[in-house]
C-alpha positions in Angstrom: -6.2 10.6 23.7 -6.9 14.0 25.1 -8.0 13.9 28.7 -10.8 15.8 30.3 -8.3 18.1 32.0 -6.7 19.0 28.7 -10.2 19.7 27.1 -11.1 21.9 30.1 -7.8 23.8 29.6 -8.5 24.4 25.9 -12.0 25.5 26.7 -10.8 28.0 29.3 -8.2 29.3 26.7 -11.0 29.7 24.1 -13.3 31.5 26.5 -10.5 33.8 27.7 -10.7 32.6 31.3 -6.9 32.4 31.6 -4.6 35.4 31.3 -1.3 34.7 29.5 0.7 33.9 32.7 -1.9 31.5 34.0 -2.2 29.8 30.6 1.6 29.2 30.4 1.7 27.9 34.0 -1.2 25.5 33.4 0.1 24.3 30.1 3.5 23.5 31.6 1.8 21.6 34.4 -0.1 19.3 32.1 2.3 19.1 29.2 4.6 16.7 31.0 1.9 14.1 30.9 1.1 14.4 27.2 2.5 12.5 24.2 4.2 14.3 21.4 1.2 13.9 19.2 -1.1 15.4 21.8 1.3 18.4 22.2 1.3 18.9 18.4 -2.5 18.8 18.3 -2.8 21.3 21.2 -0.3 23.6 19.5 -2.4 23.5 16.3 -5.6 24.3 18.2 -4.0 27.2 20.0 -2.4 28.5 16.8 -5.7 28.4 15.0 -7.4 30.2 17.9 -4.7 32.9 17.9 -5.2 33.4 14.1 -8.9 33.7 14.6 -8.5 36.3 17.3 -6.0 38.3 15.3 -8.3 38.3 12.2 -11.2 39.4 14.4 -9.2 42.3 15.8 -8.1 43.3 12.3 -11.7 43.2 11.1 -12.9 45.6 13.8 
């Protein structure tokens, strides 16, 4: 089950609150407490978000 802390992290990533360095640091901090399934789910969410952003940039 995804915790509130992980949901907050994902929301901040989606909103662009974190720069790349901060996002990597924060992810490494919380990743050690997550299960493999949770890590895979987060990876998929981040991958989809990246694809959306790239397609938006290509559209402009």
